C-alpha positions in Angstrom: 104.8 4.7 8.5 108.1 3.3 7.3 108.3 0.5 4.9 111.3 -1.9 4.8 113.4 0.5 2.7 112.9 3.4 5.0 111.3 5.5 2.2 108.3 6.4 4.3 110.5 8.2 6.9 112.3 10.1 4.2 109.0 11.2 2.7 107.9 12.5 6.1 111.1 14.5 6.6 110.8 15.9 3.1 107.5 17.6 4.1 109.1 19.4 7.1 110.2 22.9 6.4 113.9 23.7 7.2 112.9 26.4 9.7 111.1 23.7 11.7 114.0 21.3 11.7 116.5 24.0 12.7 114.2 25.3 15.4 113.6 21.8 16.8 117.3 21.1 16.9 117.9 24.4 18.7 115.2 23.7 21.2 116.8 20.3 22.0 120.2 22.0 22.5 118.6 24.7 24.7 116.8 22.2 26.9 119.9 20.0 27.3 122.0 23.0 28.2 119.4 24.2 30.7 119.5 20.8 32.4 123.3 20.8 32.6 123.2 24.3 34.1 120.9 23.1 36.9 117.8 24.9 35.6 115.5 21.9 35.3 112.8 21.9 37.9 113.1 18.1 38.5 117.0 18.2 38.6 117.8 21.5 40.3 121.0 20.2 41.9 122.4 18.7 38.7 125.2 20.8 37.2 127.8 19.9 34.6 129.3 23.1 33.2 131.6 21.3 30.8 128.6 19.6 29.1 126.7 22.9 29.3 129.6 24.7 27.5 129.6 22.2 24.7 125.9 22.4 24.2 125.8 26.2 24.3 128.7 26.4 21.8 126.9 24.0 19.4 123.7 26.1 19.8 125.7 29.3 19.0 127.0 27.7 15.9 123.6 26.5 14.7 121.9 29.9 15.5 124.7 31.9 13.9 124.7 29.8 10.8 121.0 29.6 10.4 120.0 33.2 11.3 120.4 34.7 7.8 118.0 32.1 6.3 115.5 31.9 9.1 114.5 35.6 9.1 114.0 37.8 12.2 110.7 36.3 13.2 112.2 32.8 13.7 115.7 33.8 14.6 115.0 36.3 17.4 113.6 33.8 19.9 116.5 31.5 19.3 119.1 34.3 19.8 117.3 35.4 23.0 117.3 31.8 24.3 121.0 31.5 23.4 121.9 34.7 25.2 119.9 33.7 28.3 121.9 30.4 28.5 125.2 32.3 28.0 124.2 34.6 30.9 123.1 31.7 33.0 126.4 30.0 32.4 128.3 33.1 33.5 126.1 33.4 36.6 126.5 29.7 37.5 130.3 29.3 37.0 132.6 29.9 39.9 135.4 30.7 37.4 134.7 33.8 35.3 135.6 33.5 31.6 137.1 36.6 30.1 134.7 38.6 27.9 134.4 36.8 24.6 135.7 33.5 26.0 132.3 32.3 27.4 130.5 29.5 25.6 129.6 30.5 22.1 130.8 34.1 22.5 133.4 33.8 19.8 130.4 33.6 17.4 127.9 35.9 19.2 130.1 38.5 20.8 130.6 38.7 24.6 127.7 38.8 27.0 127.9 40.1 30.5 125.8 40.6 33.6 125.0 44.3 34.0 126.6 45.6 37.2 123.2 46.3 38.8 122.2 42.7 38.4 125.5 41.0 39.2 124.9 38.2 41.7 126.9 38.0 44.9 128.7 34.7 45.1 128.0 31.6 43.1 124.9 31.0 41.0 122.4 33.7 40.5 119.5 32.2 38.5 118.1 33.8 35.4 115.6 36.3 36.8 115.3 39.2 34.4 118.9 40.6 34.2 120.0 42.6 31.3 122.1 40.7 28.7 124.2 42.9 26.5 127.0 42.6 24.0 130.0 44.7 24.9 130.4 47.9 22.8 132.1 47.2 19.5 131.6 43.4 19.8 130.3 41.4 16.9 126.6 40.8 17.1 124.3 38.3 15.6 122.1 39.6 12.7 
């Protein structure tokens, strides 16, 4: 409960571990990016790749900056989710970004769709394709 000075809310936030705050923010960015990529079950025809790019880039910045403090147990699922969204963006976009120029790839290193899984034409869906960084590319810890 918050009193008139707002101190109750601050006290509540003070009890939340940083890993929870970072994870929650990352999940909000992931969910919003998925919606903008047309991956939401209730909005399958909605696509706004410009918005998706902005959200994925923000997510990449958050995950890259937070990973050293979160530890592998908490960071691994966030990195996996980020790479899945980066791959989905590549599969959904009609215009291919050069390796390293996709959303967030300046921070994470390039991702690409393995040749055996490359969709024919526009939009491929996530499925279970391989997501890899190019050899020699920077990778997230």
